N, CA, C and O atoms as a CHARMM CRD file, in Angstrom:
* protein
*
  368
    1    1 MET  N    -69.99500 -27.10300  44.79700 PROA 1      0.00000
    2    1 MET  CA   -69.86700 -26.50700  42.97400 PROA 1      0.00000
    3    1 MET  C    -68.73100 -25.38700  43.00700 PROA 1      0.00000
    4    1 MET  O    -68.22500 -24.84400  43.99000 PROA 1      0.00000
    5    2 ASN  N    -68.44300 -25.17300  41.46600 PROA 2      0.00000
    6    2 ASN  CA   -67.55300 -24.55400  41.29900 PROA 2      0.00000
    7    2 ASN  C    -67.80200 -23.77100  40.25500 PROA 2      0.00000
    8    2 ASN  O    -68.88600 -23.42300  39.78600 PROA 2      0.00000
    9    3 ILE  N    -66.40600 -23.45000  39.83300 PROA 3      0.00000
   10    3 ILE  CA   -67.07700 -22.18800  38.41100 PROA 3      0.00000
   11    3 ILE  C    -67.01400 -22.81300  37.41800 PROA 3      0.00000
   12    3 ILE  O    -67.79000 -22.18800  36.69500 PROA 3      0.00000
   13    4 LEU  N    -66.60700 -23.68900  36.79500 PROA 4      0.00000
   14    4 LEU  CA   -67.15300 -24.51800  35.47500 PROA 4      0.00000
   15    4 LEU  C    -68.93500 -24.53300  35.63500 PROA 4      0.00000
   16    4 LEU  O    -69.81900 -24.12300  34.88200 PROA 4      0.00000
   17    5 ASN  N    -68.97200 -25.19400  36.95700 PROA 5      0.00000
   18    5 ASN  CA   -70.29000 -26.05900  36.73900 PROA 5      0.00000
   19    5 ASN  C    -71.64400 -24.71900  36.52300 PROA 5      0.00000
   20    5 ASN  O    -72.65700 -24.80000  35.82900 PROA 5      0.00000
   21    6 ALA  N    -71.14900 -23.49100  37.44800 PROA 6      0.00000
   22    6 ALA  CA   -71.83800 -22.32800  37.33700 PROA 6      0.00000
   23    6 ALA  C    -71.97900 -21.68900  35.79000 PROA 6      0.00000
   24    6 ALA  O    -73.09600 -21.53000  35.29800 PROA 6      0.00000
   25    7 LEU  N    -71.02100 -21.41400  35.22400 PROA 7      0.00000
   26    7 LEU  CA   -70.30400 -21.24800  33.77200 PROA 7      0.00000
   27    7 LEU  C    -71.16600 -21.83300  32.77500 PROA 7      0.00000
   28    7 LEU  O    -71.52000 -21.10200  31.85000 PROA 7      0.00000
   29    8 ILE  N    -71.68900 -23.41300  32.81500 PROA 8      0.00000
   30    8 ILE  CA   -72.37400 -24.72500  31.87200 PROA 8      0.00000
   31    8 ILE  C    -73.55300 -23.95100  32.78900 PROA 8      0.00000
   32    8 ILE  O    -73.84700 -22.98900  32.07800 PROA 8      0.00000
   33    9 ASN  N    -74.24000 -23.89000  33.80100 PROA 9      0.00000
   34    9 ASN  CA   -75.51000 -23.70600  34.48900 PROA 9      0.00000
   35    9 ASN  C    -76.49100 -22.31600  33.82000 PROA 9      0.00000
   36    9 ASN  O    -77.69000 -22.09900  33.64200 PROA 9      0.00000
   37   10 LEU  N    -74.89400 -21.40000  33.53500 PROA 10     0.00000
   38   10 LEU  CA   -75.88500 -20.31800  32.83100 PROA 10     0.00000
   39   10 LEU  C    -75.73900 -19.85700  31.56800 PROA 10     0.00000
   40   10 LEU  O    -76.22000 -18.80200  31.15600 PROA 10     0.00000
   41   11 SER  N    -74.96100 -20.77100  30.81900 PROA 11     0.00000
   42   11 SER  CA   -74.91700 -21.37100  29.45200 PROA 11     0.00000
   43   11 SER  C    -76.27400 -21.95000  28.91600 PROA 11     0.00000
   44   11 SER  O    -76.89400 -21.62000  27.90500 PROA 11     0.00000
   45   12 LYS  N    -76.59300 -22.96600  29.92500 PROA 12     0.00000
   46   12 LYS  CA   -77.75600 -23.67400  29.31600 PROA 12     0.00000
   47   12 LYS  C    -79.00000 -22.75500  29.65400 PROA 12     0.00000
   48   12 LYS  O    -79.98800 -23.48400  29.73400 PROA 12     0.00000
   49   13 ARG  N    -79.28600 -21.59400  29.85400 PROA 13     0.00000
   50   13 ARG  CA   -80.86100 -20.97300  30.33600 PROA 13     0.00000
   51   13 ARG  C    -81.38600 -20.27800  29.01700 PROA 13     0.00000
   52   13 ARG  O    -80.91100 -19.66200  28.06300 PROA 13     0.00000
   53   14 ASP  N    -82.56400 -20.68500  29.45000 PROA 14     0.00000
   54   14 ASP  CA   -83.30100 -20.09300  28.11300 PROA 14     0.00000
   55   14 ASP  C    -83.13700 -19.04800  27.48600 PROA 14     0.00000
   56   14 ASP  O    -83.08400 -18.80400  26.28000 PROA 14     0.00000
   57   15 THR  N    -82.98700 -17.89700  29.17500 PROA 15     0.00000
   58   15 THR  CA   -82.94200 -16.52000  28.32900 PROA 15     0.00000
   59   15 THR  C    -81.83100 -16.08900  29.33200 PROA 15     0.00000
   60   15 THR  O    -81.59600 -16.82400  30.29100 PROA 15     0.00000
   61   16 TYR  N    -81.07500 -14.83100  29.14100 PROA 16     0.00000
   62   16 TYR  CA   -79.77700 -14.02000  29.75100 PROA 16     0.00000
   63   16 TYR  C    -80.00300 -13.01100  29.53100 PROA 16     0.00000
   64   16 TYR  O    -79.23400 -12.26600  28.92400 PROA 16     0.00000
   65   17 LYS  N    -81.92300 -12.46100  30.26200 PROA 17     0.00000
   66   17 LYS  CA   -82.68600 -11.54600  30.48500 PROA 17     0.00000
   67   17 LYS  C    -81.92200 -11.42300  31.99200 PROA 17     0.00000
   68   17 LYS  O    -81.91500 -12.46600  32.64600 PROA 17     0.00000
   69   18 ILE  N    -81.20600 -10.10500  32.66500 PROA 18     0.00000
   70   18 ILE  CA   -81.27200 -10.17000  33.86800 PROA 18     0.00000
   71   18 ILE  C    -82.43200  -8.92500  34.46400 PROA 18     0.00000
   72   18 ILE  O    -82.24400  -7.73300  34.21800 PROA 18     0.00000
   73   19 ASP  N    -83.17600  -9.23200  34.96600 PROA 19     0.00000
   74   19 ASP  CA   -84.05200  -8.17400  35.57300 PROA 19     0.00000
   75   19 ASP  C    -83.71400  -7.46600  36.58100 PROA 19     0.00000
   76   19 ASP  O    -82.75300  -7.81900  37.26500 PROA 19     0.00000
   77   20 GLU  N    -84.32600  -6.49000  36.83600 PROA 20     0.00000
   78   20 GLU  CA   -83.94800  -5.04200  36.91700 PROA 20     0.00000
   79   20 GLU  C    -84.57100  -5.22400  38.30400 PROA 20     0.00000
   80   20 GLU  O    -85.62300  -5.84600  38.44800 PROA 20     0.00000
   81   21 LEU  N    -83.90800  -4.67300  39.31300 PROA 21     0.00000
   82   21 LEU  CA   -84.18900  -4.64000  40.91500 PROA 21     0.00000
   83   21 LEU  C    -84.59700  -2.88400  41.02900 PROA 21     0.00000
   84   21 LEU  O    -84.15100  -1.92400  40.40100 PROA 21     0.00000
   85   22 TYR  N    -85.56400  -2.97200  42.04500 PROA 22     0.00000
   86   22 TYR  CA   -85.70700  -1.27500  42.40500 PROA 22     0.00000
   87   22 TYR  C    -85.60300  -1.24200  44.16400 PROA 22     0.00000
   88   22 TYR  O    -86.40400  -0.90900  45.03700 PROA 22     0.00000
   89   23 GLU  N    -84.11600  -1.79300  44.18800 PROA 23     0.00000
   90   23 GLU  CA   -84.07600  -1.52500  45.94400 PROA 23     0.00000
   91   23 GLU  C    -83.29500  -0.49200  45.57000 PROA 23     0.00000
   92   23 GLU  O    -82.55800  -0.62100  44.59200 PROA 23     0.00000
   93   24 GLY  N    -83.35400   1.01900  46.49900 PROA 24     0.00000
   94   24 GLY  CA   -82.33700   2.21900  46.65300 PROA 24     0.00000
   95   24 GLY  C    -82.52800   2.69200  45.55300 PROA 24     0.00000
   96   24 GLY  O    -83.04500   2.16900  44.56600 PROA 24     0.00000
   97   25 ASN  N    -81.89600   4.22800  45.76800 PROA 25     0.00000
   98   25 ASN  CA   -82.30900   5.75600  44.78500 PROA 25     0.00000
   99   25 ASN  C    -80.85300   5.26500  44.01500 PROA 25     0.00000
  100   25 ASN  O    -80.38100   6.29100  43.52500 PROA 25     0.00000
  101   26 ASN  N    -80.12600   4.31800  43.77400 PROA 26     0.00000
  102   26 ASN  CA   -78.79500   4.36900  42.79100 PROA 26     0.00000
  103   26 ASN  C    -78.99300   3.54600  41.80900 PROA 26     0.00000
  104   26 ASN  O    -78.29500   2.54100  41.95000 PROA 26     0.00000
  105   27 ARG  N    -79.89500   3.52000  40.50300 PROA 27     0.00000
  106   27 ARG  CA   -79.62100   2.56100  39.70900 PROA 27     0.00000
  107   27 ARG  C    -78.28500   1.97700  39.27700 PROA 27     0.00000
  108   27 ARG  O    -78.29900   0.84800  38.78500 PROA 27     0.00000
  109   28 ILE  N    -77.49000   2.42500  39.36700 PROA 28     0.00000
  110   28 ILE  CA   -76.15700   1.63800  38.44500 PROA 28     0.00000
  111   28 ILE  C    -75.95000   0.68100  39.51300 PROA 28     0.00000
  112   28 ILE  O    -75.45300  -0.39100  39.16800 PROA 28     0.00000
  113   29 ASN  N    -76.29600   0.88700  41.04000 PROA 29     0.00000
  114   29 ASN  CA   -76.12600  -0.09600  42.26800 PROA 29     0.00000
  115   29 ASN  C    -76.97000  -1.55500  41.64900 PROA 29     0.00000
  116   29 ASN  O    -76.65300  -2.74000  41.54400 PROA 29     0.00000
  117   30 ASN  N    -78.51200  -0.53700  41.23700 PROA 30     0.00000
  118   30 ASN  CA   -79.50300  -1.59400  41.07700 PROA 30     0.00000
  119   30 ASN  C    -79.20100  -2.94200  40.08300 PROA 30     0.00000
  120   30 ASN  O    -79.52400  -4.12800  40.15400 PROA 30     0.00000
  121   31 VAL  N    -78.24900  -1.97000  38.92500 PROA 31     0.00000
  122   31 VAL  CA   -78.24600  -3.04600  37.73000 PROA 31     0.00000
  123   31 VAL  C    -76.98300  -4.05200  38.27800 PROA 31     0.00000
  124   31 VAL  O    -77.00400  -5.26700  38.08000 PROA 31     0.00000
  125   32 GLY  N    -76.16300  -3.53500  38.81300 PROA 32     0.00000
  126   32 GLY  CA   -75.09000  -4.26400  39.66100 PROA 32     0.00000
  127   32 GLY  C    -75.83800  -4.99800  40.33800 PROA 32     0.00000
  128   32 GLY  O    -76.11000  -5.98700  39.65700 PROA 32     0.00000
  129   33 ASP  N    -76.36900  -5.04300  41.43300 PROA 33     0.00000
  130   33 ASP  CA   -77.19900  -5.89800  42.04200 PROA 33     0.00000
  131   33 ASP  C    -77.90900  -7.37300  41.50500 PROA 33     0.00000
  132   33 ASP  O    -77.78000  -8.50300  41.97600 PROA 33     0.00000
  133   34 ALA  N    -78.75900  -6.86500  40.25400 PROA 34     0.00000
  134   34 ALA  CA   -79.33500  -7.67500  39.45000 PROA 34     0.00000
  135   34 ALA  C    -78.25300  -8.83400  39.08200 PROA 34     0.00000
  136   34 ALA  O    -78.23000 -10.03400  39.35500 PROA 34     0.00000
  137   35 LEU  N    -77.21300  -7.84700  38.22700 PROA 35     0.00000
  138   35 LEU  CA   -76.17700  -9.52900  37.57000 PROA 35     0.00000
  139   35 LEU  C    -75.42400 -10.26800  38.62000 PROA 35     0.00000
  140   35 LEU  O    -74.81500 -11.31900  38.42400 PROA 35     0.00000
  141   36 GLU  N    -75.54400  -9.44600  40.08500 PROA 36     0.00000
  142   36 GLU  CA   -74.96500 -10.25500  41.15800 PROA 36     0.00000
  143   36 GLU  C    -75.88700 -11.53200  41.40300 PROA 36     0.00000
  144   36 GLU  O    -75.44700 -12.67800  41.49800 PROA 36     0.00000
  145   37 TYR  N    -77.42200 -11.12000  41.50400 PROA 37     0.00000
  146   37 TYR  CA   -78.35000 -12.38600  41.50300 PROA 37     0.00000
  147   37 TYR  C    -78.02800 -13.42300  40.60000 PROA 37     0.00000
  148   37 TYR  O    -77.59000 -14.50700  40.98400 PROA 37     0.00000
  149   38 PHE  N    -78.21900 -13.14700  39.45700 PROA 38     0.00000
  150   38 PHE  CA   -77.95100 -13.66200  38.07000 PROA 38     0.00000
  151   38 PHE  C    -76.56300 -15.03300  38.32900 PROA 38     0.00000
  152   38 PHE  O    -76.38700 -16.25100  38.35100 PROA 38     0.00000
  153   39 ILE  N    -75.84000 -13.65600  38.48700 PROA 39     0.00000
  154   39 ILE  CA   -74.61900 -15.09700  38.52800 PROA 39     0.00000
  155   39 ILE  C    -74.61800 -15.77700  39.91800 PROA 39     0.00000
  156   39 ILE  O    -74.14600 -16.91100  39.99100 PROA 39     0.00000
  157   40 LYS  N    -75.07600 -15.21800  40.95300 PROA 40     0.00000
  158   40 LYS  CA   -75.00900 -16.58200  42.18500 PROA 40     0.00000
  159   40 LYS  C    -76.30000 -17.12000  41.76100 PROA 40     0.00000
  160   40 LYS  O    -76.65300 -17.34400  42.91900 PROA 40     0.00000
  161   41 ASP  N    -77.15400 -17.45700  41.17200 PROA 41     0.00000
  162   41 ASP  CA   -78.32100 -18.16400  40.69300 PROA 41     0.00000
  163   41 ASP  C    -77.90000 -19.22400  39.84400 PROA 41     0.00000
  164   41 ASP  O    -78.45900 -20.31400  39.72700 PROA 41     0.00000
  165   42 GLY  N    -76.85100 -18.82000  39.24500 PROA 42     0.00000
  166   42 GLY  CA   -75.96700 -19.34400  38.25100 PROA 42     0.00000
  167   42 GLY  C    -75.13000 -20.70700  39.01300 PROA 42     0.00000
  168   42 GLY  O    -74.95400 -21.74900  38.38200 PROA 42     0.00000
  169   43 PHE  N    -74.60000 -20.51500  40.60000 PROA 43     0.00000
  170   43 PHE  CA   -74.61200 -21.47800  41.26100 PROA 43     0.00000
  171   43 PHE  C    -75.39200 -22.20400  41.69600 PROA 43     0.00000
  172   43 PHE  O    -74.90600 -23.32500  41.54400 PROA 43     0.00000
  173   44 ILE  N    -76.27400 -22.28000  42.13200 PROA 44     0.00000
  174   44 ILE  CA   -77.14200 -22.92500  43.26100 PROA 44     0.00000
  175   44 ILE  C    -78.35100 -23.87300  41.80200 PROA 44     0.00000
  176   44 ILE  O    -79.35800 -24.54100  42.03900 PROA 44     0.00000
  177   45 ASN  N    -77.76600 -23.58400  40.48800 PROA 45     0.00000
  178   45 ASN  CA   -78.09200 -24.12100  39.48500 PROA 45     0.00000
  179   45 ASN  C    -79.79100 -24.54800  39.43900 PROA 45     0.00000
  180   45 ASN  O    -80.34900 -25.61900  39.19900 PROA 45     0.00000
  181   46 GLU  N    -80.44500 -22.83900  39.87300 PROA 46     0.00000
  182   46 GLU  CA   -81.72400 -22.93300  40.23800 PROA 46     0.00000
  183   46 GLU  C    -82.49600 -21.87700  39.52200 PROA 46     0.00000
  184   46 GLU  O    -81.77100 -20.89800  39.34200 PROA 46     0.00000
  185   47 GLU  N    -83.87800 -21.68800  38.97700 PROA 47     0.00000
  186   47 GLU  CA   -83.97100 -20.34400  39.32800 PROA 47     0.00000
  187   47 GLU  C    -85.01300 -20.48900  40.37100 PROA 47     0.00000
  188   47 GLU  O    -85.30500 -21.67600  40.51900 PROA 47     0.00000
  189   48 VAL  N    -85.54900 -19.83900  41.00000 PROA 48     0.00000
  190   48 VAL  CA   -86.04300 -19.82200  42.38500 PROA 48     0.00000
  191   48 VAL  C    -87.40400 -18.55200  42.37700 PROA 48     0.00000
  192   48 VAL  O    -87.28100 -17.38900  41.99200 PROA 48     0.00000
  193   49 SER  N    -88.46400 -19.10200  42.83500 PROA 49     0.00000
  194   49 SER  CA   -89.89300 -18.53900  42.56700 PROA 49     0.00000
  195   49 SER  C    -89.97000 -17.77800  43.73700 PROA 49     0.00000
  196   49 SER  O    -90.95500 -17.10900  43.42400 PROA 49     0.00000
  197   50 SER  N    -89.65600 -17.36800  44.88700 PROA 50     0.00000
  198   50 SER  CA   -89.16100 -16.74900  46.05600 PROA 50     0.00000
  199   50 SER  C    -87.77600 -16.15100  46.55300 PROA 50     0.00000
  200   50 SER  O    -86.66200 -16.67200  46.50600 PROA 50     0.00000
  201   51 ASN  N    -88.11500 -15.05000  46.98700 PROA 51     0.00000
  202   51 ASN  CA   -87.25500 -15.28800  47.98800 PROA 51     0.00000
  203   51 ASN  C    -86.33400 -15.69000  49.20200 PROA 51     0.00000
  204   51 ASN  O    -85.21200 -15.56100  49.69300 PROA 51     0.00000
  205   52 GLU  N    -88.01100 -16.46600  49.39900 PROA 52     0.00000
  206   52 GLU  CA   -87.17200 -17.33100  50.75600 PROA 52     0.00000
  207   52 GLU  C    -86.67300 -18.30800  50.27000 PROA 52     0.00000
  208   52 GLU  O    -85.60100 -18.49600  50.84500 PROA 52     0.00000
  209   53 GLN  N    -86.95600 -19.48700  49.07600 PROA 53     0.00000
  210   53 GLN  CA   -86.48100 -20.07500  48.18700 PROA 53     0.00000
  211   53 GLN  C    -84.62000 -19.91000  47.85300 PROA 53     0.00000
  212   53 GLN  O    -83.65300 -20.67000  47.89500 PROA 53     0.00000
  213   54 ARG  N    -84.84400 -18.56300  47.54500 PROA 54     0.00000
  214   54 ARG  CA   -83.74500 -18.00300  47.17500 PROA 54     0.00000
  215   54 ARG  C    -82.77800 -17.87200  48.28000 PROA 54     0.00000
  216   54 ARG  O    -81.60000 -18.17100  48.08600 PROA 54     0.00000
  217   55 ASP  N    -83.16900 -17.46800  49.37100 PROA 55     0.00000
  218   55 ASP  CA   -82.33600 -17.03800  50.31500 PROA 55     0.00000
  219   55 ASP  C    -81.40500 -18.83600  51.22300 PROA 55     0.00000
  220   55 ASP  O    -80.24600 -19.08300  51.55900 PROA 55     0.00000
  221   56 LYS  N    -82.82400 -19.70500  51.27600 PROA 56     0.00000
  222   56 LYS  CA   -81.63600 -20.76500  51.40900 PROA 56     0.00000
  223   56 LYS  C    -81.68300 -21.82500  50.83200 PROA 56     0.00000
  224   56 LYS  O    -81.82000 -22.90200  51.41200 PROA 56     0.00000
  225   57 LYS  N    -81.57300 -21.67300  49.54000 PROA 57     0.00000
  226   57 LYS  CA   -80.55200 -22.39900  48.41600 PROA 57     0.00000
  227   57 LYS  C    -79.00200 -21.21900  48.72600 PROA 57     0.00000
  228   57 LYS  O    -77.93600 -21.70100  49.10800 PROA 57     0.00000
  229   58 TYR  N    -79.11000 -20.27800  48.57200 PROA 58     0.00000
  230   58 TYR  CA   -78.20700 -19.44600  49.28000 PROA 58     0.00000
  231   58 TYR  C    -77.56400 -19.87700  50.27300 PROA 58     0.00000
  232   58 TYR  O    -76.34600 -20.01900  50.17000 PROA 58     0.00000
  233   59 SER  N    -78.04100 -20.09700  51.12300 PROA 59     0.00000
  234   59 SER  CA   -77.19000 -20.24500  52.41100 PROA 59     0.00000
  235   59 SER  C    -76.47800 -21.61100  52.08500 PROA 59     0.00000
  236   59 SER  O    -75.29100 -21.78600  52.36200 PROA 59     0.00000
  237   60 GLU  N    -77.45100 -22.80500  51.33600 PROA 60     0.00000
  238   60 GLU  CA   -76.36700 -24.04700  51.21700 PROA 60     0.00000
  239   60 GLU  C    -75.31300 -23.65700  50.86300 PROA 60     0.00000
  240   60 GLU  O    -74.36500 -23.69300  51.64700 PROA 60     0.00000
  241   61 ALA  N    -75.14800 -23.07900  49.33300 PROA 61     0.00000
  242   61 ALA  CA   -74.20200 -23.11100  48.43300 PROA 61     0.00000
  243   61 ALA  C    -72.96300 -21.68500  48.80900 PROA 61     0.00000
  244   61 ALA  O    -71.86000 -21.62900  48.26600 PROA 61     0.00000
  245   62 PHE  N    -73.44200 -20.71000  49.76500 PROA 62     0.00000
  246   62 PHE  CA   -72.32700 -19.13200  49.88900 PROA 62     0.00000
  247   62 PHE  C    -72.02800 -19.57500  51.76700 PROA 62     0.00000
  248   62 PHE  O    -72.70700 -20.22600  52.56100 PROA 62     0.00000
  249   63 SER  N    -71.45100 -19.26100  51.82500 PROA 63     0.00000
  250   63 SER  CA   -70.12100 -18.78700  53.10500 PROA 63     0.00000
  251   63 SER  C    -70.74100 -17.74300  53.38500 PROA 63     0.00000
  252   63 SER  O    -71.33700 -17.69100  54.46000 PROA 63     0.00000
  253   64 TYR  N    -70.76400 -16.46200  52.34500 PROA 64     0.00000
  254   64 TYR  CA   -70.49900 -15.31600  52.84100 PROA 64     0.00000
  255   64 TYR  C    -71.43300 -14.57100  51.67300 PROA 64     0.00000
  256   64 TYR  O    -71.19000 -14.78000  50.48400 PROA 64     0.00000
  257   65 LEU  N    -72.72500 -13.51900  52.17100 PROA 65     0.00000
  258   65 LEU  CA   -73.59100 -13.02700  50.82100 PROA 65     0.00000
  259   65 LEU  C    -72.99900 -11.64100  50.45000 PROA 65     0.00000
  260   65 LEU  O    -73.38500 -11.05300  49.44000 PROA 65     0.00000
  261   66 GLY  N    -71.85600 -11.01600  51.45800 PROA 66     0.00000
  262   66 GLY  CA   -71.07100  -9.63100  51.15900 PROA 66     0.00000
  263   66 GLY  C    -72.32500  -8.43000  51.69500 PROA 66     0.00000
  264   66 GLY  O    -73.37300  -8.47500  52.33900 PROA 66     0.00000
  265   67 ASN  N    -71.74000  -7.68500  51.20000 PROA 67     0.00000
  266   67 ASN  CA   -72.56100  -5.71700  52.07600 PROA 67     0.00000
  267   67 ASN  C    -72.05900  -5.20500  51.53100 PROA 67     0.00000
  268   67 ASN  O    -70.91400  -5.44000  51.14700 PROA 67     0.00000
  269   68 SER  N    -73.07300  -3.83600  51.15900 PROA 68     0.00000
  270   68 SER  CA   -72.44000  -3.17400  50.26100 PROA 68     0.00000
  271   68 SER  C    -71.17500  -1.81200  50.55700 PROA 68     0.00000
  272   68 SER  O    -70.80800  -0.82300  49.92400 PROA 68     0.00000
  273   69 SER  N    -70.86700  -2.36400  51.70000 PROA 69     0.00000
  274   69 SER  CA   -70.05800  -1.71900  51.84300 PROA 69     0.00000
  275   69 SER  C    -68.16400  -2.28200  52.19800 PROA 69     0.00000
  276   69 SER  O    -67.28800  -1.79800  52.91600 PROA 69     0.00000
  277   70 ASN  N    -68.20100  -3.36100  51.38000 PROA 70     0.00000
  278   70 ASN  CA   -67.27600  -4.48800  52.22500 PROA 70     0.00000
  279   70 ASN  C    -66.92000  -6.03300  51.02900 PROA 70     0.00000
  280   70 ASN  O    -67.31500  -7.19300  51.14400 PROA 70     0.00000
  281   71 PRO  N    -66.08600  -5.42900  50.01000 PROA 71     0.00000
  282   71 PRO  CA   -65.92600  -7.36700  48.89200 PROA 71     0.00000
  283   71 PRO  C    -65.45100  -8.01600  50.03900 PROA 71     0.00000
  284   71 PRO  O    -65.07500  -7.59100  51.13200 PROA 71     0.00000
  285   72 PRO  N    -65.54800  -9.15100  49.54900 PROA 72     0.00000
  286   72 PRO  CA   -66.26100  -9.42400  47.89600 PROA 72     0.00000
  287   72 PRO  C    -67.71400  -9.49200  48.12900 PROA 72     0.00000
  288   72 PRO  O    -68.25800  -9.29400  49.21500 PROA 72     0.00000
  289   73 ASP  N    -68.24800  -9.76400  47.11500 PROA 73     0.00000
  290   73 ASP  CA   -69.99500 -10.04500  46.77200 PROA 73     0.00000
  291   73 ASP  C    -70.62800 -11.47100  47.29400 PROA 73     0.00000
  292   73 ASP  O    -71.81500 -11.70300  47.52300 PROA 73     0.00000
  293   74 PHE  N    -69.43300 -12.41900  47.42500 PROA 74     0.00000
  294   74 PHE  CA   -69.75600 -13.65500  48.07800 PROA 74     0.00000
  295   74 PHE  C    -69.06500 -14.67300  48.03900 PROA 74     0.00000
  296   74 PHE  O    -67.92000 -14.72500  47.59100 PROA 74     0.00000
  297   75 MET  N    -69.58100 -15.41800  48.42100 PROA 75     0.00000
  298   75 MET  CA   -68.11200 -16.91100  48.70000 PROA 75     0.00000
  299   75 MET  C    -68.78500 -17.99600  48.77200 PROA 75     0.00000
  300   75 MET  O    -69.88600 -18.22900  49.27100 PROA 75     0.00000
  301   76 LEU  N    -67.73500 -18.91400  48.01500 PROA 76     0.00000
  302   76 LEU  CA   -68.89600 -20.23800  47.73500 PROA 76     0.00000
  303   76 LEU  C    -68.64000 -21.06500  49.48200 PROA 76     0.00000
  304   76 LEU  O    -67.93300 -20.60200  50.37800 PROA 76     0.00000
  305   77 ARG  N    -69.19400 -21.94600  49.52200 PROA 77     0.00000
  306   77 ARG  CA   -68.58200 -22.46300  50.40300 PROA 77     0.00000
  307   77 ARG  C    -67.47100 -23.12800  50.68100 PROA 77     0.00000
  308   77 ARG  O    -67.57400 -24.03400  49.85300 PROA 77     0.00000
  309   78 GLY  N    -66.27000 -23.37800  51.36900 PROA 78     0.00000
  310   78 GLY  CA   -65.24400 -23.74600  51.07400 PROA 78     0.00000
  311   78 GLY  C    -64.56500 -23.16300  49.48400 PROA 78     0.00000
  312   78 GLY  O    -63.70500 -23.87500  48.96700 PROA 78     0.00000
  313   79 GLY  N    -64.82800 -22.36100  49.04100 PROA 79     0.00000
  314   79 GLY  CA   -64.93500 -22.41800  47.68700 PROA 79     0.00000
  315   79 GLY  C    -64.32700 -21.04800  46.99900 PROA 79     0.00000
  316   79 GLY  O    -64.23300 -20.40200  48.04300 PROA 79     0.00000
  317   80 ASP  N    -64.00400 -20.44300  46.31300 PROA 80     0.00000
  318   80 ASP  CA   -63.54100 -19.31800  45.97400 PROA 80     0.00000
  319   80 ASP  C    -64.63100 -17.67100  46.43000 PROA 80     0.00000
  320   80 ASP  O    -65.57600 -18.08500  47.10200 PROA 80     0.00000
  321   81 ALA  N    -64.69200 -16.77300  46.33500 PROA 81     0.00000
  322   81 ALA  CA   -64.71300 -15.45600  46.50500 PROA 81     0.00000
  323   81 ALA  C    -65.43500 -14.61400  45.42500 PROA 81     0.00000
  324   81 ALA  O    -65.24200 -15.29100  44.41400 PROA 81     0.00000
  325   82 PHE  N    -65.77600 -14.10200  45.24700 PROA 82     0.00000
  326   82 PHE  CA   -66.23800 -13.11300  43.22700 PROA 82     0.00000
  327   82 PHE  C    -67.22000 -12.00600  44.21400 PROA 82     0.00000
  328   82 PHE  O    -68.14100 -11.90900  45.02400 PROA 82     0.00000
  329   83 GLU  N    -66.20600 -11.30700  43.42400 PROA 83     0.00000
  330   83 GLU  CA   -66.45600  -9.67900  43.47700 PROA 83     0.00000
  331   83 GLU  C    -66.93300  -9.27900  41.53200 PROA 83     0.00000
  332   83 GLU  O    -66.21600  -9.10000  40.54800 PROA 83     0.00000
  333   84 VAL  N    -68.98600  -9.27900  41.78500 PROA 84     0.00000
  334   84 VAL  CA   -69.06800  -9.17200  40.34700 PROA 84     0.00000
  335   84 VAL  C    -68.88600  -7.94100  39.97900 PROA 84     0.00000
  336   84 VAL  O    -68.66600  -7.12800  40.87700 PROA 84     0.00000
  337   85 LYS  N    -68.92900  -7.44300  38.48900 PROA 85     0.00000
  338   85 LYS  CA   -68.36700  -5.98900  38.16200 PROA 85     0.00000
  339   85 LYS  C    -68.97100  -5.75400  36.93700 PROA 85     0.00000
  340   85 LYS  O    -68.42700  -6.45600  36.08400 PROA 85     0.00000
  341   86 LYS  N    -70.02600  -4.94500  36.39500 PROA 86     0.00000
  342   86 LYS  CA   -70.41600  -5.08000  35.22500 PROA 86     0.00000
  343   86 LYS  C    -69.45400  -4.22700  34.34200 PROA 86     0.00000
  344   86 LYS  O    -68.68400  -3.54800  35.02100 PROA 86     0.00000
  345   87 GLY  N    -69.34400  -4.12600  33.29800 PROA 87     0.00000
  346   87 GLY  CA   -68.26300  -3.62900  31.94400 PROA 87     0.00000
  347   87 GLY  C    -69.50200  -3.35900  31.42000 PROA 87     0.00000
  348   87 GLY  O    -70.66600  -3.72900  31.57600 PROA 87     0.00000
  349   88 LYS  N    -68.66900  -2.34900  30.53300 PROA 88     0.00000
  350   88 LYS  CA   -68.99600  -1.59800  28.92700 PROA 88     0.00000
  351   88 LYS  C    -68.88900  -2.67100  27.90600 PROA 88     0.00000
  352   88 LYS  O    -67.73400  -2.91200  27.55500 PROA 88     0.00000
  353   89 THR  N    -70.09800  -3.56800  27.19300 PROA 89     0.00000
  354   89 THR  CA   -69.96600  -3.42500  26.23800 PROA 89     0.00000
  355   89 THR  C    -69.51100  -2.85900  24.72900 PROA 89     0.00000
  356   89 THR  O    -70.08800  -1.89500  24.22600 PROA 89     0.00000
  357   90 HSD  N    -68.18400  -3.71000  23.91900 PROA 90     0.00000
  358   90 HSD  CA   -68.22400  -2.74800  22.48400 PROA 90     0.00000
  359   90 HSD  C    -68.32900  -3.78100  21.51300 PROA 90     0.00000
  360   90 HSD  O    -67.91700  -4.93500  21.39500 PROA 90     0.00000
  361   91 TYR  N    -69.33700  -2.61300  20.55400 PROA 91     0.00000
  362   91 TYR  CA   -69.79100  -3.63500  19.63400 PROA 91     0.00000
  363   91 TYR  C    -68.71200  -3.03200  18.48800 PROA 91     0.00000
  364   91 TYR  O    -68.31600  -1.86700  18.44600 PROA 91     0.00000
  365   92 LEU  N    -68.33700  -4.12800  17.56500 PROA 92     0.00000
  366   92 LEU  CA   -67.74500  -3.67000  15.95800 PROA 92     0.00000
  367   92 LEU  C    -68.15400  -3.57900  15.08700 PROA 92     0.00000
  368   92 LEU  O    -67.47500  -3.23400  14.12000 PROA 92     0.00000
C-alpha cells in the first residue's frame, strides 16, 4: 500500500464524516484520534464493522501503530511513517 492509493481510497468514499470517539477526557485528543482512524482506514481500503476486524487489517498493513507519548502515529509495513494533525480550516 502506498500514499497515493490511500488518497484514492479516501476520495472514493461516500461520506467524509469522521466519527467522534469518546475514549478519554480530552476532547481535542479524541478528535485527533478519530481523524487518525479515518486516515488509517484509507490505507486498509475498507470500512470495518468491528474493532477486531480493524485490528486485524491494521496489523497486516502497519508495522507500528504509535502511542500517545511518541511519534509517529503509524508506520506502513516497509514504508513511510505518519503523524496525523488536525488543522484549522479557513473559508474565504
